[in-house]
VEXBA-659730 format. One record per residue: residue number from 1; residue in one letter; x, y, z of N, C-alpha, C in turn. Coordinates in Angstrom, 2 decimals, always signed. Layout:
N
(NUM "a" (X Y Z) (X Y Z) (X Y Z)),
...
//
This chain:
103
(1 "i" (+14.70 -12.42 -26.57) (+14.86 -12.65 -25.15) (+14.99 -11.29 -24.48)),
(2 "n" (+14.15 -11.03 -23.51) (+14.25 -9.77 -22.80) (+14.09 -10.00 -21.30)),
(3 "p" (+15.19 -10.05 -20.54) (+15.11 -10.34 -19.12) (+14.41 -9.27 -18.29)),
(4 "f" (+14.20 -8.07 -18.83) (+13.51 -7.02 -18.10) (+12.01 -6.98 -18.39)),
(5 "e" (+11.50 -7.97 -19.12) (+10.10 -7.96 -19.51) (+9.22 -7.79 -18.27)),
(6 "g" (+8.23 -6.91 -18.36) (+7.32 -6.69 -17.26) (+7.70 -5.51 -16.38)),
(7 "l" (+8.95 -5.08 -16.38) (+9.34 -3.94 -15.56) (+8.79 -2.65 -16.13)),
(8 "n" (+8.94 -2.46 -17.41) (+8.42 -1.28 -18.09) (+8.40 -1.59 -19.58)),
(9 "r" (+7.24 -1.87 -20.10) (+7.13 -2.32 -21.49) (+7.48 -1.24 -22.51)),
(10 "r" (+7.57 +0.02 -22.10) (+7.88 +1.07 -23.05) (+9.38 +1.25 -23.27)),
(11 "n" (+10.20 +0.92 -22.29) (+11.63 +1.20 -22.47) (+12.53 +0.04 -22.05)),
(12 "n" (+12.06 -1.18 -22.16) (+12.86 -2.29 -21.68) (+13.61 -3.06 -22.77)),
(13 "k" (+13.73 -2.52 -23.94) (+14.43 -3.19 -25.04) (+15.93 -3.09 -24.87)),
(14 "i" (+16.62 -4.17 -25.20) (+18.07 -4.13 -25.17) (+18.54 -3.28 -26.34)),
(15 "k" (+19.31 -2.26 -26.02) (+19.74 -1.28 -27.02) (+21.12 -1.56 -27.57)),
(16 "e" (+21.96 -2.26 -26.79) (+23.32 -2.48 -27.21) (+23.86 -3.75 -26.57)),
(17 "a" (+24.69 -4.47 -27.30) (+25.36 -5.65 -26.78) (+26.84 -5.54 -27.10)),
(18 "d" (+27.66 -5.98 -26.17) (+29.10 -5.92 -26.35) (+29.69 -7.20 -25.74)),
(19 "g" (+30.72 -7.74 -26.37) (+31.28 -8.95 -25.82) (+32.70 -9.23 -26.23)),
(20 "i" (+33.36 -9.99 -25.38) (+34.69 -10.51 -25.65) (+34.53 -12.02 -25.69)),
(21 "f" (+34.93 -12.64 -26.81) (+34.68 -14.07 -26.96) (+35.80 -14.74 -27.73)),
(22 "t" (+35.82 -16.06 -27.63) (+36.70 -16.88 -28.45) (+35.80 -17.73 -29.33)),
(23 "i" (+36.37 -18.18 -30.44) (+35.63 -19.07 -31.34) (+36.37 -20.40 -31.36)),
(24 "a" (+35.66 -21.46 -30.98) (+36.23 -22.80 -30.99) (+35.10 -23.82 -31.03)),
(25 "n" (+35.34 -24.94 -31.67) (+34.35 -26.03 -31.72) (+32.98 -25.53 -32.19)),
(26 "s" (+32.98 -24.71 -33.21) (+31.74 -24.19 -33.80) (+30.87 -23.42 -32.81)),
(27 "a" (+31.52 -22.63 -31.96) (+30.77 -21.83 -30.98) (+31.52 -20.55 -30.63)),
(28 "f" (+30.73 -19.52 -30.30) (+31.27 -18.31 -29.68) (+31.22 -18.59 -28.18)),
(29 "e" (+32.35 -18.45 -27.50) (+32.36 -18.69 -26.06) (+32.71 -17.41 -25.32)),
(30 "f" (+31.81 -17.01 -24.44) (+31.98 -15.83 -23.60) (+32.42 -16.35 -22.23)),
(31 "k" (+33.71 -16.20 -21.94) (+34.27 -16.77 -20.70) (+34.26 -15.72 -19.60)),
(32 "g" (+33.71 -16.06 -18.49) (+33.71 -15.17 -17.33) (+32.54 -14.21 -17.33)),
(33 "m" (+31.91 -14.05 -16.17) (+30.77 -13.15 -16.04) (+31.20 -11.73 -16.42)),
(34 "g" (+30.46 -11.14 -17.34) (+30.77 -9.80 -17.82) (+31.45 -9.79 -19.18)),
(35 "s" (+31.81 -10.97 -19.69) (+32.40 -11.01 -21.02) (+31.34 -10.73 -22.09)),
(36 "l" (+30.07 -10.85 -21.72) (+28.94 -10.45 -22.56) (+28.16 -9.40 -21.77)),
(37 "k" (+27.94 -8.24 -22.38) (+27.23 -7.15 -21.70) (+26.06 -6.69 -22.56)),
(38 "l" (+24.89 -6.61 -21.94) (+23.68 -6.12 -22.59) (+23.25 -4.85 -21.89)),
(39 "d" (+22.94 -3.81 -22.66) (+22.51 -2.52 -22.10) (+21.10 -2.20 -22.54)),
(40 "s" (+20.31 -1.69 -21.60) (+18.97 -1.19 -21.92) (+18.74 +0.03 -21.05)),
(41 "p" (+17.71 +0.81 -21.34) (+17.44 +1.98 -20.51) (+17.15 +1.63 -19.05)),
(42 "t" (+16.73 +0.39 -18.76) (+16.40 +0.02 -17.39) (+17.55 -0.65 -16.64)),
(43 "g" (+18.68 -0.89 -17.31) (+19.81 -1.47 -16.60) (+20.77 -2.21 -17.49)),
(44 "e" (+21.77 -2.78 -16.85) (+22.82 -3.52 -17.55) (+22.81 -4.97 -17.06)),
(45 "i" (+23.10 -5.89 -17.97) (+23.15 -7.30 -17.64) (+24.49 -7.85 -18.10)),
(46 "f" (+25.17 -8.57 -17.20) (+26.41 -9.25 -17.55) (+26.08 -10.70 -17.85)),
(47 "g" (+26.84 -11.31 -18.75) (+26.59 -12.69 -19.10) (+27.85 -13.46 -19.41)),
(48 "k" (+27.68 -14.78 -19.50) (+28.76 -15.68 -19.92) (+28.11 -16.93 -20.49)),
(49 "g" (+28.87 -17.70 -21.27) (+28.35 -18.95 -21.80) (+28.69 -19.14 -23.26)),
(50 "k" (+27.88 -19.97 -23.94) (+28.16 -20.31 -25.34) (+26.97 -20.01 -26.25)),
(51 "f" (+27.31 -19.55 -27.46) (+26.36 -19.35 -28.55) (+26.91 -20.17 -29.71)),
(52 "n" (+26.28 -21.30 -29.99) (+26.78 -22.23 -30.99) (+26.36 -21.85 -32.40)),
(53 "f" (+27.16 -22.27 -33.38) (+26.86 -21.96 -34.78) (+25.53 -22.57 -35.23)),
(54 "d" (+25.09 -23.65 -34.56) (+23.81 -24.27 -34.92) (+22.62 -23.55 -34.28)),
(55 "r" (+22.87 -22.38 -33.68) (+21.87 -21.51 -33.08) (+21.36 -22.00 -31.73)),
(56 "t" (+22.08 -22.97 -31.11) (+21.75 -23.35 -29.74) (+22.56 -22.47 -28.80)),
(57 "i" (+22.00 -22.25 -27.61) (+22.63 -21.36 -26.64) (+22.63 -21.98 -25.25)),
(58 "d" (+23.60 -21.60 -24.47) (+23.67 -21.94 -23.06) (+24.37 -20.77 -22.39)),
(59 "l" (+23.59 -19.84 -21.88) (+24.11 -18.59 -21.34) (+23.58 -18.37 -19.92)),
(60 "i" (+24.39 -17.76 -19.08) (+23.97 -17.35 -17.74) (+24.08 -15.84 -17.69)),
(61 "f" (+23.02 -15.19 -17.21) (+22.99 -13.74 -17.13) (+22.81 -13.29 -15.68)),
(62 "e" (+23.36 -12.11 -15.40) (+23.30 -11.54 -14.06) (+22.96 -10.05 -14.17)),
(63 "p" (+21.70 -9.67 -13.89) (+21.36 -8.24 -13.91) (+22.21 -7.51 -12.86)),
(64 "q" (+22.65 -6.33 -13.20) (+23.48 -5.54 -12.29) (+22.60 -4.59 -11.50)),
(65 "t" (+22.70 -4.68 -10.19) (+21.90 -3.80 -9.33) (+22.60 -2.45 -9.23)),
(66 "l" (+21.84 -1.47 -8.89) (+22.38 -0.12 -8.77) (+22.52 +0.26 -7.30)),
(67 "g" (+23.59 +0.92 -6.97) (+23.77 +1.46 -5.63) (+24.07 +0.40 -4.59)),
(68 "g" (+24.08 +0.83 -3.35) (+24.37 -0.07 -2.25) (+25.85 -0.32 -2.09)),
(69 "t" (+26.17 -1.04 -1.06) (+27.57 -1.38 -0.83) (+27.99 -2.49 -1.79)),
(70 "p" (+29.26 -2.58 -2.13) (+29.69 -3.60 -3.09) (+29.32 -5.02 -2.67)),
(71 "l" (+29.45 -5.36 -1.39) (+29.13 -6.71 -0.94) (+27.64 -7.00 -1.12)),
(72 "i" (+26.79 -6.08 -0.73) (+25.33 -6.26 -0.87) (+24.96 -6.35 -2.36)),
(73 "s" (+25.52 -5.47 -3.18) (+25.24 -5.49 -4.62) (+25.67 -6.81 -5.24)),
(74 "d" (+26.84 -7.31 -4.86) (+27.34 -8.57 -5.41) (+26.41 -9.72 -5.05)),
(75 "i" (+25.96 -9.79 -3.82) (+25.03 -10.85 -3.40) (+23.72 -10.73 -4.16)),
(76 "a" (+23.18 -9.51 -4.27) (+21.92 -9.31 -4.99) (+22.06 -9.72 -6.45)),
(77 "n" (+23.18 -9.35 -7.08) (+23.41 -9.72 -8.48) (+23.40 -11.23 -8.64)),
(78 "r" (+24.08 -11.94 -7.76) (+24.15 -13.40 -7.85) (+22.78 -14.04 -7.63)),
(79 "l" (+21.98 -13.47 -6.75) (+20.64 -14.02 -6.49) (+19.71 -13.83 -7.68)),
(80 "l" (+19.99 -12.84 -8.52) (+19.13 -12.55 -9.67) (+19.58 -13.27 -10.95)),
(81 "r" (+20.58 -14.11 -10.86) (+21.07 -14.82 -12.05) (+19.98 -15.69 -12.67)),
(82 "f" (+20.04 -15.78 -14.00) (+19.13 -16.69 -14.70) (+19.87 -17.30 -15.88)),
(83 "r" (+19.36 -18.45 -16.34) (+20.00 -19.20 -17.41) (+19.08 -19.24 -18.62)),
(84 "v" (+19.68 -19.11 -19.80) (+18.94 -19.19 -21.06) (+19.56 -20.33 -21.86)),
(85 "m" (+18.74 -21.34 -22.15) (+19.20 -22.52 -22.90) (+18.22 -22.82 -24.02)),
(86 "g" (+18.65 -23.67 -24.93) (+17.78 -24.08 -26.04) (+18.29 -23.50 -27.34)),
(87 "t" (+17.35 -23.02 -28.14) (+17.73 -22.41 -29.41) (+17.38 -20.93 -29.37)),
(88 "i" (+17.98 -20.20 -30.27) (+17.69 -18.78 -30.36) (+16.22 -18.54 -30.68)),
(89 "d" (+15.62 -19.46 -31.45) (+14.21 -19.32 -31.83) (+13.25 -19.79 -30.75)),
(90 "d" (+13.70 -20.65 -29.83) (+12.83 -21.18 -28.79) (+13.61 -21.33 -27.48)),
(91 "p" (+14.02 -20.20 -26.88) (+14.83 -20.27 -25.66) (+14.00 -20.63 -24.43)),
(92 "e" (+14.67 -21.25 -23.47) (+14.05 -21.53 -22.18) (+14.82 -20.77 -21.12)),
(93 "i" (+14.09 -20.02 -20.32) (+14.71 -19.20 -19.28) (+14.38 -19.80 -17.93)),
(94 "t" (+15.42 -20.05 -17.13) (+15.22 -20.58 -15.79) (+16.03 -19.77 -14.80)),
(95 "v" (+15.52 -19.68 -13.59) (+16.26 -19.01 -12.53) (+17.35 -19.96 -12.09)),
(96 "r" (+18.55 -19.47 -12.06) (+19.71 -20.28 -11.68) (+19.76 -20.41 -10.17)),
(97 "k" (+19.94 -21.62 -9.70) (+20.08 -21.83 -8.25) (+21.47 -21.40 -7.82)),
(98 "v" (+21.52 -20.58 -6.79) (+22.79 -20.08 -6.28) (+23.24 -20.98 -5.15)),
(99 "k" (+24.46 -21.45 -5.24) (+25.02 -22.32 -4.21) (+25.50 -21.46 -3.04)),
(100 "q" (+25.43 -22.00 -1.85) (+25.81 -21.27 -0.64) (+27.22 -20.71 -0.73)),
(101 "q" (+28.18 -21.47 -1.28) (+29.56 -21.01 -1.36) (+29.74 -19.87 -2.34)),
(102 "e" (+28.76 -19.59 -3.21) (+28.85 -18.48 -4.14) (+28.44 -17.16 -3.52)),
(103 "l" (+27.76 -17.20 -2.38) (+27.33 -15.98 -1.71) (+28.49 -15.37 -1.00)),
//
């Protein structure tokens, strides 16, 4: 899974992942946006959700924008959210609908 696909095919690989999680009910649970962090040369992505022992996933990711005022960056980050569900071998990526109250 590479959320930066198409931006720059030469340097868009995720180089590092870091996370804070709990293990319960046969799943790794990343609670709260940013509890899962993915780094690549083109940017950082925060995530949250579940990675189950049976290799099914339900994760929401939020690419982090660079620069700008904090309010504008926060809105842009939320608008760029996407969801990854399914299995690790056959994930489905969808753009997450942002609710008005989340802006």
